[in-house]
Steps between C-alpha positions, in 0.01 A plus 500: 500500500423814311362849514404625843631183667853595392460868588380454858814328640715758321290781647524353850877458464539859381294634791702296752831607342396867510404462867834337581686774311321769701586333832864437401539857374365650823724264700804593290433871546463453875833313506671768292389767745597277793845439354545873445390567859744233624790664316407844633451368853842335501670817381312770690259513786444137594122487455296448182236753404281248315469223758273265304735489203808470722349209695385325181847537353672378820277193519532412131875566510535263794298225331691536172834510686422181693378325186810615309728370774325164494570480127848642536415801284526867590163646401369855544136556594456774240637270228256226597210748499602626156532142372151417630366819338654408164350150522157645587527750213595230248219273618255789473609595150479138382158435654351826372635436148361144507164636614502764225579237235236261626235768547570652156361827625339702227514817703819609665522620860379858535741789467500572871617145577764524228609835646537349847696208352727738313554710811577188706758382247658846480515549878636150562767562234589835663511327839736233365722767344500694827588187698791432264629857494472557875639161609847490655770552375325749274636855486142618560495344849530779750366735237164659457339192340581258782253654744167408654312783324598344166499127578189457712256688275635325189469155656158566653347670196629227266346236728166681527483545123587132443228391743240727335601375153479138616157555654379657175630202300329261743175694444549470122555125533196461723277705272607291201431170675174472694605170665426527876835334582681787325275785609514389865 
């Protein structure tokens, strides 16, 4: 097996991994907003403002809680979502690197794609820092940073940028490999 025969499975794997990463990232963002809404609802007015996210979080929390009880482990829904996101990210990085090595691309992805990738990495890093700094028992909790106007835009923009970057990488993979199974 050589040449294009080795590149095509790697390209397909990279495209699938990027698709899974996009879905998991959107799901994780929805759960983060739902968890935030749940905490606010419990403390204040008794009704979430973002119903879709709150319902998704409640359902996933219930499933994870029941599964954790069956295993005898206390598990948090947000921890499971983050774990799944990390797995999806690692799988994506590995499959894209394998594809790049097998494809031996002479030309690199265009600057716009690299810019989107850089922005996605930066925003996801800022989001992780924010999540760490604003998480209880942080001194920032209750402060200006632990608010919807800071959290929601950061989470949503970082997800949108990651999805756009992933779509651009998928396009680069598809343009480099004309196999109909990869190009869809």
